[in-house]
C-alpha positions as CSV (number, residue, x, y, z in Angstrom):
1,M,-14.2,62.7,-169.0
2,N,-15.3,59.5,-170.7
3,R,-18.9,58.8,-171.9
4,R,-19.8,56.8,-168.8
5,Q,-18.6,59.6,-166.4
6,F,-20.3,62.3,-168.5
7,L,-23.7,60.5,-168.4
8,A,-23.4,59.8,-164.7
9,T,-22.6,63.5,-164.1
10,A,-25.5,64.6,-166.2
11,A,-27.8,62.3,-164.2
12,L,-26.8,63.9,-161.0
13,A,-27.1,67.4,-162.4
14,G,-30.7,66.6,-163.4
15,L,-31.9,65.8,-159.9
16,A,-33.5,69.1,-159.4
17,S,-35.4,69.3,-162.7
18,A,-38.0,66.5,-162.6
19,C,-41.2,67.7,-164.2
20,G,-44.4,67.2,-162.2
21,S,-46.6,64.2,-163.0
22,S,-45.2,63.7,-166.5
23,T,-42.4,61.3,-167.1
24,P,-39.1,62.7,-165.7
25,R,-37.0,64.1,-168.4
26,A,-34.0,64.3,-166.0
27,S,-32.7,61.5,-163.9
28,D,-34.6,61.8,-160.6
29,P,-34.6,58.3,-159.0
30,A,-37.0,59.6,-156.3
31,A,-39.7,60.1,-159.0
32,F,-40.0,56.3,-159.6
33,R,-42.4,55.2,-156.8
34,T,-44.6,52.5,-158.4
35,E,-43.4,48.9,-158.6
36,L,-43.3,47.6,-162.2
37,R,-46.2,45.3,-163.0
38,V,-45.1,42.2,-164.8
39,P,-48.0,40.8,-167.0
40,P,-49.1,37.4,-165.7
41,L,-48.5,34.3,-167.7
42,L,-51.7,33.0,-169.3
43,K,-52.3,29.4,-168.3
44,P,-53.6,27.2,-171.1
45,E,-56.0,24.3,-171.0
46,V,-54.5,21.2,-172.6
47,D,-56.8,19.1,-174.7
48,K,-56.6,15.3,-175.1
49,D,-54.7,15.7,-178.4
50,G,-52.2,18.0,-176.7
51,T,-53.5,21.3,-178.1
52,R,-52.8,24.1,-175.7
53,T,-55.9,26.5,-175.6
54,F,-55.4,30.0,-174.4
55,A,-58.5,32.2,-173.7
56,L,-58.4,36.0,-174.3
57,T,-61.2,38.5,-173.7
58,M,-61.1,42.0,-175.2
59,Q,-62.8,44.2,-172.6
60,R,-63.2,47.7,-171.1
61,G,-62.1,48.4,-167.6
62,R,-60.6,51.0,-165.3
63,S,-57.0,51.3,-164.3
64,E,-54.6,53.8,-162.7
65,I,-52.1,55.0,-165.2
66,L,-51.3,57.7,-162.7
67,P,-51.6,56.6,-159.1
68,G,-54.9,57.5,-157.5
69,R,-56.6,58.5,-160.7
70,P,-58.6,55.5,-162.1
71,V,-59.6,56.0,-165.8
72,E,-61.3,53.9,-168.5
73,T,-58.9,51.7,-170.5
74,W,-59.1,48.6,-172.7
75,G,-57.3,45.4,-172.1
76,F,-57.2,41.6,-172.6
77,N,-58.5,39.6,-169.6
78,G,-58.2,42.8,-167.5
79,P,-58.5,46.5,-167.6
80,H,-55.2,47.3,-169.4
81,L,-52.8,45.5,-171.7
82,G,-52.9,41.7,-171.6
83,P,-51.3,38.6,-170.2
84,T,-48.2,37.0,-171.7
85,I,-48.8,33.9,-173.7
86,R,-45.8,31.5,-173.7
87,A,-45.6,28.3,-175.8
88,A,-42.8,26.2,-177.3
89,R,-41.8,25.2,-180.8
90,G,-43.8,22.2,-181.8
91,D,-46.8,23.1,-179.7
92,K,-50.3,22.9,-181.1
93,V,-52.0,26.1,-179.9
94,R,-55.5,27.5,-180.1
95,V,-56.6,31.0,-178.9
96,T,-60.2,31.7,-178.2
97,V,-60.6,35.5,-178.5
98,A,-63.9,36.9,-177.2
99,N,-64.8,40.5,-178.1
100,R,-66.7,42.1,-175.2
101,L,-66.2,45.6,-176.6
102,D,-69.0,47.5,-178.3
103,E,-67.2,47.7,-181.6
104,A,-65.5,45.2,-184.0
105,S,-61.8,44.5,-183.7
106,T,-59.2,41.9,-184.6
107,V,-56.2,40.3,-182.9
108,H,-53.0,39.9,-185.0
109,W,-50.1,37.7,-183.9
110,H,-47.2,40.0,-184.8
111,G,-44.1,38.0,-185.7
112,M,-45.9,34.6,-185.9
113,R,-45.4,32.3,-188.9
114,L,-48.9,30.9,-189.5
115,P,-51.6,30.5,-192.1
116,A,-53.2,33.7,-193.4
117,R,-56.6,32.8,-192.1
118,M,-55.2,32.6,-188.6
119,D,-53.1,35.8,-188.9
120,G,-55.7,38.2,-187.4
121,G,-55.3,41.0,-189.9
122,P,-58.1,43.3,-191.0
123,H,-59.9,40.4,-192.8
124,Q,-60.4,38.4,-189.6
125,T,-62.9,40.7,-187.9
126,I,-64.4,39.8,-184.5
127,A,-67.8,41.4,-184.1
128,P,-69.0,42.6,-180.7
129,G,-70.1,39.6,-178.7
130,A,-68.4,37.1,-181.0
131,T,-65.5,34.7,-180.5
132,W,-62.7,33.9,-182.9
133,S,-60.6,30.7,-182.4
134,P,-57.5,30.6,-184.6
135,H,-55.3,27.5,-184.3
136,W,-51.9,26.5,-185.6
137,T,-48.7,24.6,-184.8
138,I,-45.8,26.7,-183.7
139,D,-42.8,26.0,-186.0
140,Q,-40.3,28.8,-185.7
141,P,-37.2,29.5,-183.5
142,A,-37.4,31.0,-180.0
143,A,-38.5,34.6,-180.2
144,T,-40.4,37.4,-178.6
145,S,-43.5,38.3,-180.5
146,W,-46.7,40.1,-179.5
147,Y,-50.4,40.4,-180.2
148,H,-52.5,43.5,-180.9
149,P,-55.6,44.6,-182.8
150,H,-55.4,45.2,-186.5
151,P,-58.8,46.6,-187.7
152,H,-58.3,48.7,-190.8
153,G,-58.7,52.4,-189.9
154,A,-58.9,51.8,-186.1
155,T,-55.7,50.0,-185.1
156,A,-54.1,53.2,-183.7
157,R,-57.1,53.9,-181.5
158,H,-57.4,50.3,-180.2
159,V,-53.7,50.0,-179.4
160,Y,-53.6,53.4,-177.8
161,R,-56.5,52.5,-175.4
162,G,-54.4,49.5,-174.2
163,L,-54.9,46.4,-176.3
164,A,-51.5,44.7,-176.5
165,G,-49.6,41.8,-175.0
166,M,-46.5,39.6,-175.5
167,F,-46.3,36.1,-177.0
168,I,-43.1,34.4,-176.1
169,I,-41.9,31.4,-178.2
170,D,-39.5,29.0,-176.5
171,D,-37.3,26.5,-178.4
172,R,-36.0,23.5,-176.4
173,T,-32.7,23.6,-178.4
174,A,-32.0,27.2,-177.4
175,P,-29.0,28.0,-175.2
176,G,-29.0,28.7,-171.5
177,L,-30.2,32.3,-171.1
178,P,-32.1,33.6,-168.2
179,A,-35.6,32.1,-168.4
180,A,-37.4,32.4,-165.1
181,Y,-40.4,34.6,-166.1
182,G,-40.8,37.6,-163.8
183,V,-37.5,36.9,-162.0
184,D,-34.6,37.1,-164.5
185,D,-36.7,37.0,-167.7
186,I,-38.8,40.2,-167.8
187,P,-41.0,41.7,-170.5
188,L,-40.9,45.5,-171.0
189,I,-43.7,46.9,-173.1
190,L,-42.8,50.5,-173.8
191,Q,-45.6,53.0,-174.7
192,D,-46.1,56.7,-174.6
193,K,-49.3,58.6,-173.8
194,N,-50.7,62.1,-173.6
195,L,-52.7,62.2,-170.4
196,A,-55.5,64.6,-169.5
197,E,-55.7,66.2,-166.0
198,D,-57.8,63.2,-164.8
199,G,-55.1,60.8,-165.9
200,S,-57.0,59.4,-169.0
201,P,-55.2,58.9,-172.3
202,S,-56.1,61.9,-174.5
203,G,-55.6,63.1,-178.1
204,D,-56.5,61.7,-181.5
205,P,-54.1,59.0,-182.7
206,L,-55.0,60.0,-186.3
207,T,-54.0,63.7,-186.3
208,G,-50.7,65.3,-187.2
209,T,-47.9,63.8,-189.2
210,F,-47.3,60.8,-186.9
211,G,-50.3,60.7,-184.6
212,I,-49.6,60.9,-180.9
213,L,-46.1,61.4,-179.4
214,G,-46.9,61.4,-175.7
215,D,-45.1,63.1,-172.8
216,H,-45.8,60.3,-170.3
217,M,-43.8,57.1,-170.7
218,L,-45.3,53.8,-169.5
219,V,-43.6,50.5,-169.0
220,N,-46.1,47.5,-168.8
221,G,-48.8,50.2,-168.4
222,V,-47.0,51.7,-165.3
223,H,-45.9,55.3,-165.2
224,A,-42.5,56.0,-163.6
225,P,-42.0,52.4,-162.3
226,F,-39.2,50.8,-160.4
227,L,-38.1,47.1,-160.6
228,N,-36.3,45.2,-157.9
229,V,-33.8,42.6,-159.4
230,R,-32.3,39.7,-157.4
231,T,-30.0,38.1,-159.9
232,E,-26.7,39.1,-161.3
233,R,-28.0,39.0,-164.9
234,V,-31.5,39.8,-166.2
235,R,-32.9,39.2,-169.6
236,F,-35.3,42.0,-170.8
237,R,-37.6,41.3,-173.7
238,V,-38.3,44.9,-174.9
239,L,-41.2,45.7,-177.1
240,N,-41.9,49.1,-178.7
241,G,-45.6,49.0,-178.3
242,S,-46.1,52.8,-179.0
243,N,-48.1,54.2,-181.8
244,A,-45.3,56.2,-183.3
245,R,-42.4,56.9,-180.9
246,M,-38.9,55.7,-181.6
247,Y,-36.8,54.7,-178.6
248,H,-33.0,55.0,-178.3
249,L,-32.5,52.9,-175.2
250,T,-29.5,53.4,-172.9
251,F,-28.7,53.4,-169.2
252,A,-28.0,56.6,-167.3
253,D,-24.5,55.4,-166.4
254,G,-23.6,54.4,-170.0
255,R,-23.0,50.8,-169.1
256,T,-22.5,48.1,-171.6
257,F,-25.2,45.4,-172.1
258,H,-25.7,42.6,-174.6
259,V,-28.2,42.2,-177.3
260,V,-29.1,38.5,-177.7
261,G,-32.1,38.6,-180.0
262,N,-34.0,40.6,-182.6
263,D,-37.7,40.5,-183.6
264,A,-37.7,36.9,-185.1
265,G,-35.1,35.1,-183.0
266,L,-31.8,34.9,-181.2
267,L,-28.5,36.2,-182.7
268,P,-25.6,33.9,-183.4
269,A,-23.7,35.5,-180.5
270,P,-24.2,38.2,-177.9
271,V,-23.5,41.7,-179.2
272,P,-22.1,44.3,-176.7
273,V,-23.8,47.7,-177.0
274,D,-24.4,50.9,-174.9
275,E,-27.5,51.8,-176.9
276,V,-30.2,50.2,-179.0
277,S,-32.9,51.8,-181.1
278,L,-36.5,50.5,-181.6
279,T,-39.3,51.8,-183.9
280,P,-43.0,50.8,-183.3
281,G,-43.5,47.0,-183.5
282,E,-39.8,46.1,-183.1
283,R,-38.5,43.9,-180.3
284,V,-35.1,43.3,-178.9
285,E,-33.8,40.9,-176.2
286,V,-31.0,42.1,-174.0
287,V,-29.1,40.8,-171.1
288,V,-27.9,43.3,-168.4
289,T,-25.4,42.6,-165.6
290,F,-26.0,44.2,-162.2
291,T,-24.0,44.8,-159.1
292,A,-25.5,44.2,-155.6
293,G,-27.0,47.3,-154.1
294,E,-26.8,49.6,-157.1
295,Q,-29.6,51.6,-158.8
296,V,-29.7,52.6,-162.4
297,L,-32.1,54.3,-164.8
298,L,-33.1,52.9,-168.2
299,R,-33.8,55.9,-170.4
300,T,-34.5,56.9,-174.0
301,R,-32.7,59.8,-175.6
302,S,-33.6,62.2,-178.4
303,G,-32.3,61.4,-181.9
304,S,-32.3,63.1,-185.2
305,D,-35.8,62.2,-186.3
306,D,-39.3,63.5,-185.6
307,I,-40.5,60.4,-183.9
308,D,-37.9,60.3,-181.1
309,E,-38.3,63.8,-179.6
310,G,-37.3,64.2,-176.0
311,D,-35.1,62.6,-173.3
312,F,-37.1,60.5,-170.9
313,D,-36.3,58.2,-168.1
314,L,-38.3,55.0,-168.3
315,L,-37.6,52.6,-165.4
316,K,-35.5,52.6,-162.2
317,I,-33.8,49.3,-161.6
318,V,-32.8,48.5,-158.0
319,A,-30.5,45.6,-157.3
320,A,-30.9,43.7,-154.1
321,P,-28.1,43.9,-151.4
322,R,-27.3,40.3,-152.4
323,L,-27.8,38.9,-155.8
324,A,-28.2,35.3,-156.8
325,A,-25.4,34.1,-159.1
326,S,-26.2,33.8,-162.8
327,P,-24.5,31.7,-165.4
328,G,-22.2,33.5,-167.8
329,L,-23.5,34.5,-171.2
330,P,-23.0,31.8,-173.8
331,D,-20.4,32.6,-176.5
332,R,-22.8,31.1,-179.0
333,L,-26.6,31.6,-178.9
334,A,-28.2,30.2,-182.0
335,E,-27.5,29.3,-185.6
336,P,-30.2,31.1,-187.6
337,A,-29.9,30.0,-191.2
338,P,-28.7,33.0,-193.2
339,I,-31.3,34.2,-195.6
340,V,-29.3,33.7,-198.8
341,V,-30.7,35.4,-201.9
342,P,-30.4,33.0,-204.8
343,P,-29.1,34.3,-208.2
344,G,-31.9,35.9,-210.2
345,A,-34.2,36.3,-207.2
346,R,-37.2,38.5,-207.6
347,V,-36.8,42.2,-206.5
348,R,-39.9,44.0,-205.5
349,R,-39.9,47.7,-205.0
350,F,-42.1,49.7,-202.6
351,R,-42.2,53.5,-202.5
352,L,-43.6,55.1,-199.3
353,N,-45.5,58.2,-200.3
354,G,-46.4,60.8,-197.6
355,H,-48.3,59.1,-194.8
356,D,-51.0,57.2,-196.7
357,A,-49.8,55.3,-199.7
358,I,-47.4,52.7,-201.0
359,N,-46.4,52.9,-204.7
360,G,-49.0,55.7,-205.1
361,K,-51.9,53.6,-203.8
362,E,-53.8,53.7,-200.6
363,M,-54.8,50.4,-198.9
364,D,-57.8,48.7,-200.6
365,M,-59.2,45.6,-198.7
366,S,-60.4,44.2,-202.0
367,R,-57.1,44.4,-203.9
368,I,-54.2,41.9,-204.0
369,D,-51.0,43.9,-204.5
370,E,-48.4,41.1,-204.7
371,V,-48.5,37.4,-205.4
372,V,-45.6,35.4,-203.9
373,P,-44.7,31.7,-204.5
374,A,-44.5,29.6,-201.4
375,G,-41.0,29.2,-200.0
376,A,-39.5,32.0,-202.1
377,T,-36.6,34.2,-201.1
378,E,-36.8,37.7,-202.5
379,I,-35.3,41.1,-202.1
380,W,-37.7,43.8,-201.1
381,E,-36.5,47.4,-201.6
382,I,-38.3,50.0,-199.6
383,E,-37.8,53.6,-200.6
384,N,-38.9,56.4,-198.2
385,T,-39.6,59.7,-200.0
386,V,-40.2,61.9,-197.0
387,Y,-40.2,61.7,-193.2
388,A,-39.6,58.8,-190.9
389,H,-41.4,55.4,-191.5
390,N,-40.8,51.8,-190.8
391,F,-42.0,48.6,-192.5
392,H,-43.5,45.4,-191.2
393,I,-44.2,42.3,-193.2
394,H,-46.6,39.7,-191.9
395,E,-45.7,36.0,-191.8
396,V,-42.0,36.3,-192.9
397,A,-38.6,36.6,-191.5
398,F,-36.0,38.8,-193.2
399,Q,-32.5,40.2,-192.8
400,V,-31.6,43.7,-193.5
401,L,-29.1,43.9,-196.3
402,D,-28.4,47.6,-196.2
403,V,-29.7,51.0,-195.4
404,D,-28.7,53.5,-198.2
405,G,-25.9,51.0,-199.0
406,E,-24.6,50.8,-195.4
407,K,-24.8,47.5,-193.4
408,P,-27.1,47.6,-190.3
409,P,-25.4,47.6,-186.9
410,A,-24.4,44.2,-185.6
411,Y,-27.1,44.1,-183.0
412,A,-29.8,44.4,-185.8
413,S,-28.3,41.9,-188.2
414,G,-30.4,38.9,-187.1
415,H,-33.8,37.8,-188.3
416,K,-36.5,40.5,-188.2
417,D,-40.0,41.3,-189.3
418,T,-40.0,45.1,-188.8
419,V,-37.4,47.6,-190.0
420,Y,-36.8,51.3,-189.6
421,V,-36.7,53.3,-192.9
422,P,-35.1,56.7,-192.2
423,P,-36.3,59.8,-194.0
424,K,-35.4,59.9,-197.7
425,S,-33.6,56.6,-197.6
426,T,-33.8,53.2,-199.2
427,V,-33.7,49.9,-197.2
428,R,-33.1,46.5,-198.8
429,V,-34.2,43.3,-197.0
430,A,-33.8,39.6,-197.9
431,V,-37.2,38.1,-197.3
432,R,-37.9,34.4,-196.7
433,F,-41.5,33.5,-197.2
434,G,-43.3,30.5,-195.6
435,R,-45.1,27.6,-197.2
436,F,-48.7,28.3,-196.1
437,T,-50.6,28.8,-199.3
438,D,-54.0,30.5,-199.7
439,P,-54.7,32.5,-202.9
440,A,-57.9,34.0,-201.4
441,T,-56.6,35.3,-198.0
442,P,-53.9,37.9,-197.8
443,Y,-51.2,38.9,-195.4
444,M,-50.3,42.6,-194.9
445,Y,-47.2,44.7,-195.3
446,H,-47.3,48.2,-193.9
447,C,-45.7,51.1,-192.0
448,H,-46.1,50.3,-188.3
449,I,-46.5,53.9,-187.4
450,L,-50.1,53.3,-186.7
451,R,-51.3,56.7,-187.9
452,H,-49.8,55.8,-191.3
453,E,-51.1,52.3,-191.3
454,D,-54.7,53.4,-190.6
455,S,-54.4,56.2,-193.2
456,G,-53.6,53.7,-196.0
457,M,-49.9,53.0,-196.0
458,M,-50.5,49.3,-196.3
459,G,-50.7,46.6,-199.0
460,Q,-51.7,43.0,-199.3
461,F,-50.0,39.9,-200.6
462,V,-50.9,36.2,-201.0
463,I,-48.7,33.2,-200.9
464,V,-49.5,30.5,-203.5
465,E,-48.2,27.3,-205.0
466,P,-45.2,28.0,-207.2
467,G,-46.2,28.2,-210.8
468,T,-49.7,29.4,-210.1
469,E,-48.9,33.1,-209.6
470,N,-50.6,34.2,-212.9
471,Q,-53.8,32.2,-212.1
472,V,-54.6,34.2,-208.9
473,P,-57.4,36.7,-208.9
474,R,-56.2,40.2,-207.9
475,T,-59.5,41.0,-206.1
476,I,-61.0,39.5,-203.0
477,A,-64.7,38.5,-203.1
478,G,-66.9,40.2,-200.5
479,H,-64.6,43.3,-200.0
480,H,-65.2,46.7,-201.6
481,G,-62.4,49.1,-201.0
């Protein structure tokens, strides 16, 4: 029996063992009764100078995570999650972010190359009742990024309550991939929750080793959803929006699909796979081929780490009896410039200690940990001393050089901004920094397991004019610890 036959047999064998209202751990297609909600595209207002202004409001609301059980949730422009922002390379954008919550928060543009004052990290706090209006010109390749809160000490709680959304960047020079939003270009925001009997998210995101690893899987905020597809090929933009869980994504029939993009952009060519892995904050773009009339389950399986426990089915995909023809996958996708490390490049080393420190230090809002010259290419070496972590760097694009001396899988070889660091391992990445300089406003680097980030596993760096590194104060005025 080959792998595809084995998985298909296992799927049929599991039909009798679906588990109540929690996400089915066995392949029971009948359990998927709610149609997948595709977040709406947010329409901008276009100013006289061409600036595209998007309006977001952080608010409380009520939504049905489980059908028929409305509960309190948080969202952008609605009760849960947020709309998709879509803009193109070269666009001038502004986002007005109004905070209608009763506590301060921030909004970080994860994966965006932009000035530090517009980044939305813990220093750009939005008080209750206030509005923040960052603006920048998009100058990076086509990619799937996202936005979420980043208040120090409260990020895990704010994301867990529902504050997250996608930010898609288009590039007019990109190849012909499926691009009709909601038709053959579909976002999938993956999150896990522990739900109380009334259907409300429960538990403390700051307890235990990793925080919450839920037993209910949500896709775009929907529990046990199905998706009707009407084209031969569909592009899925997959975001791990969970607080801690790692997903090993595969299909119940073991089919081959193609990875076309990583966090920070498209790959040079499609990479065939039958499984991809994502830690919190990571994104992947995949193209999947369907046959008319078929049904298939997207699932995540258990791995060997503590943040990927449990086999869960995520989404039932139902192909229409007749499918519209789709163009074939291009042989070449993009030509991302390789991040070549020059001779004598700076090597910075980071040691992840427990769940609350980097290089033996907990996060301090007043301390600048690293000073980087604009436009530099460096090697960052991340050593993990204990259990599972990952590592996200704001503003940059990087390529993974190796994990304990081994090359990354081909599907993860493109430009990224977040990387998994397995237990007791060392990951080396080649990092290309941007040219936005600001010696007084930092960017962050941190573990994106939000329990760890909030507990102090985060540091700060500034980008400055080359040659001025030694002139930069290592403290930030107005912040005290």
